[in-house]
N, C-alpha and C positions, 0 to 999 in steps of 0.2 A: 563340450563348451557351453558356457552360460549364455542363454539367448533370451531376447525379448522381442517377439516378432511383430507386435502391434502395440500402439499406444493404448494402455488400459482405459484412459479417460474417454477415448472415442467409442469404446465398446458398449458403454452404458448410457450414452447420451441420446437425446432426441435428434432427429434429422437437422432441425434448425440450429441446435448448439454445435453439432458436428460441422455444419457448414460454416458457422461463425468461427470455430476453432481453425478450420482449414484456411479460411481467408486471412485470419489474423496471422497464422504461421507463415503463409506465403509472403505477406507484406513485410513482416518483421525480418524474415530471412533475407529479403531484398534490401531493406533500408536500415536494419539495426543489428548488423553483425558486430563482433567484438571490436574491430578497429573503428567502426562507425560510432559505437558507444563511447570509446575513448575520445574521439574527436568531438563528439557532442558535449561531453563533460568539460572539455577545455574551452568551449565557446563561451562568449559573454552570457548567453541566455541559459546555457546548461543543457539544452535539448534542441532537437531538430524541429524548427517551426513547420517545415513542409510536412514532416511525418505527423506532427500534431494535427495539422489540418486534414490530412488524409484519414487519420483515425476517426476524426469527427465527421468529416464530410462523406468520404467513400464508404465507411463501415458504420458510422453512427455510434461509436463506442461511448462517447461522452453522454449521450442521451438515452442509453439503453434502459437505465433504471429511473429515468425522469418521466413523470406523467405527461401524456399527450397535451394536456391543457397548458403545459409550460414548455412546449416545443420538443419534448422527448418522444421516445418510441413506445413508452408505456409498458415496457417489459418489467422484469424483476431483477433483484440482485443476483439471482442464479445465472442469468445471462451475462451480467457484468462480470461475475466471477470467472467465467470462461475466458473473457478478454484479459482479465488481470492475471490469470494463470499463464497466458501466453506472453504477456509483457514481462512477467517475472522470469519466464524461461530465458529471455535474452537480456535481463536486467536493463530494460528500457528506461532511460532517464526522464522521460516525459512526466510532467506533474499530475498524472492521473489520480494517484492516491490523495493528494492534497486537494485538488480541484473537484474531482467527480465524487470521490467517496466522502472525504471529511467535510468539505464545504457544502457539497450537495446534500449530505445527510443533515447537516446543521440547519440548512434552510427548510428542508422538507419537514423535519421534526419540530421546527419552531411553530408550525401551524399558522404561519403568517402569510396569508395569501398575497398580500401586496408585495412583500419582499420576494416571495417565490416568483411572482409574475415579472418583477423587475430584473432579477439576476439569473434565474435558472435557464431562460432561453439562451442567454449568452454562453453559459456553461455548456449546454447541450450542443450548441453550434460550434464550439471550439473557439469562440471569439473572446472568451473571458477566462482568465486563470484566477484561481481563488485558493484560500487556505484558512486555517483556523489558528488563533493565537490564544494562549491561556487554557488550552484543552489538554494537550499532551504533557505539558510541563508547568510547574508553578510559575505564576506571573504576578506582577504587582501593577495592575492597571485599574485605574479608577475612572469613573464617568461622572461628569458634572454638567449642569445646565449653564450654558453661556448665553450671551445676549442674542445669538442667532441659532441656538439649539444646543444639542448635546456635543460635548467634546471629551476626548480621551487623554489621560496623562498616565505616565508610568512606562514600564517596559515589559516585554515578553521575550524570552530567550528560546533559542533552538526551535524557531517557527519553521515548519517544513515548507520549502520553496517560498519563504517569506520575503526574500530580497526583491523578487520581480512580480509577485502576485498583483493582479489588478484589484482584487477585493480581499479584505481581511475581515473575517468574522471573529469577533473578540469577546471573550468572557471577561467582564469587568465588574467591579464593585460600584454600584450606584447607591444613592441615598436610600432607596427602597429595597436594597438587597442586590444580590448578583443578578446581572442581566446580560443578554446577548446583544451586541452591537455590530453593525456593518460599517466598515470604514474603507473608503476608496483613497488610499494613501497618496499624499502630496509631499514633495520634498520640503516644503516650507514648514510643515507641522509634523512630519514623520521621518525619522532617521532609520535606515535599514542597513545593517552591516552583515556581510556574509561571514559565517562561522567556518573555521577550518574543521572539517569532519572526516571521519574514517572513510565513509562511502561517498565518493564524488558523484555518484549517480542519483543521490538523494540530498539535495542541497538544503541547508538550514541557515537561519539568520536571526540576529538580535534585532528586535524592533523596538524603537523608542518613540513614544507618543508625546508630542509637545503641544497639547491643545488641538489635537487632530479632530476635525469635524466627523461626527458619526451619527448613525440613525439607529434607534432601538429596533430590534427584531424579536417579535413574539411578545407575549404578555409577561409582566413581572411574575417571578416565582417559577418560571418554566426553565430557567437556564440550567439548573442542575440536571434535570431530566434530559435536556438536549445534549449536554456534555456526555452523560452516560451513554446515550444512543450513538453519538459520534465515536466514542471510544470502542464500543462493541463493533460498530461497522468497520472501524480501522483494524481491529483484531481479525475480523473475518476476511477483510481484503488482503491483509498481510499473509494470512494462512494460504489463500489462493495463490498469491505471488510466490510463496515459499514452496508450494507444491510444484509450481512450474520450474523454479530454480533447481530444486532437488531432482526433478525428472531430467533436466538438462545435464546435471552433473553425472547422474547414473548413465545416461546415454553416452556421454563423452568418455567416461571410464570404460564402458563396455567396448566402445570402438577402439580405444587405445590398447586394452589388454588383448584384444583380438589380433591386432597388428603387431604388437611388440613381442619379440621372441627372445628367449633365453634357453641355452642348452638345447637348441634345435627345436623348440616348441613354443607355441604362444603362451604367454604368462597367464592368460585367462584359463588355461587348462590345469593350472596348479590348484591343488585342493585348498590350500590356505587362501588363495585369491578368490576361489569360488565361494568359500564360506563368507568372506567379507562382502562379496557382491550380493549373496543371498540375504545376509543381514540387512544390507542397505535397501534392497528391494522391499523387504518386509516393512521397514520403517517408512519408506516412501508411500507404499500403498496404504498403510495405516493412516498416514497424514492425509492422503487423498480422501479417504473415507470421512475423517474428521472435518476436513474442509468442506466437503460436499454437504454434510449434515448441517454445519454452521451456516453455509450459504442458503440452504433451504429454510432454515429457521429465520434468517434475516429476511428472506423473500416473503415469507408468510407472516412475519411479525409474531412469531410464536413465543409463548411464555418461556420456553426453554432456551431462548437466545443467549442470555448471560452465561449460562453453564456451557452451552455449545461453543460460544465464542472463546471463552477461556480455555476450554478443552482443546479446541483447534489450535489456539496459540501455543499451548504446551507441546502438542504432537507435531505441529508443522515446524516450529522453531527447532525442536530437537532433531527432526529429520533433516532439516536444512543444514544444521551444524555438522551432523555426521556426513551428509552428502558432500559438503564442501571440503571437509577434512580428507575424505577418501579421494576426492577429485585431485587434490594436491598430492597426496602421498602415493597413490597408485600410478601417478604419472612420473614418479621417480624424481631425479634431479631437476628436470626441466619444469616440473610442477611447482618447485619452490622459487622460481624466478618471478619477479614482479611483472615481467613482460607477458607471462602466460595468462590466458584469459581466465584461468581458474581463480585468480586473485580478484577479479571483478565480483565473483560470486562469494568469495570468502569475506570481502569487505561488506557486501550487502547483508550477508547472513549475520555477521557480528554486530553491525550497526543496528539492524532491525530488532535485535534481541531486546533492546532497551527503549524502542520507539514508543510503544504503548504498554510498557510494563515488562519486567523481566520474567523469566520462567518461574522463579520463586514467587513473584507477585501474583502470577496467574494461579499457581497452586494454592496460595493462601486464599485467594478470592474463591476458588472452587470449594475449598474446605468450608468457607463461610456460607456460600450459597447452598451447599449440601447439608448444612447444619452440623458440621463437624467441629466448629469453633464458635465462639461467641461474637466473632467479628463478621460484619456484613458489607464492608466497603469494597 
């Protein structure tokens, strides 16, 4: 019989990260099972506010990679990646990716101490949700000076968690070039419409700015670099989540093929099933290694980060796609029903494939970064 006696992630981690993983897993097992996830996605907010506050207050997830001077723990992205892997394991719908990773990175990489001091403590405490607009998808947003300061006009589509975020960090065209702006949206000047998306655990919205007041973040000319940094952080974060989701799928399939019998024996003892499980294990462990390296590069701000981020995106997206396919297929007829929890993972895997670029996009970027083409975007 095919067996996996221990979580490989825990075998290679420091004591602190093992403890963080264990605490996260216990909390999420209690508060974020499949039925709870479905209930949360159908709620007005889209996630459990009590769980959000426990993640921030009891464990300090939101502030793991935030410097102490801004109310965080002063750890690195390597610690945050452990938490993200565990939330990915249960497809937790809390807006950690948009708030902590995307918006948090945008603020830190802007090198704007005033903006960081104003908004990062709220993010670290779990009191503030935030996201980015005009980073992941093309947007038509312009910034102009009004009588009382800067205002934004135009629209940004498919903004992650954009319908309810307290703070929007927007890449907009200003008279002196592209700049980053912070907007605390108000209904009188900002319309936000939920988009119908494949993955209900990762909400997205169309945001229309109608003279919305905004404040510049960072110096002119830094926006492009901030956007690149945010996208790489997003790739690395998704890689960690996908490792968690893939590991869950593998565990669920192993449990099922151990219990399910045909012809008087467990189906997991059939050679054809063993081969599929072995192939999946290889994919998941390869993805785990790629994710760990990318997280370490991001934590250390290493020059290899762009290559590591795209390589992890390719490896982890591919593993997640395979894992969710096997999750459905090796569960037989029940796995094909929408009511089965496998479909929460199928939807997350498919939707995430295009969130910060498709697999082909990442391969082209890798080729350019490695000097295999003339393109460097």
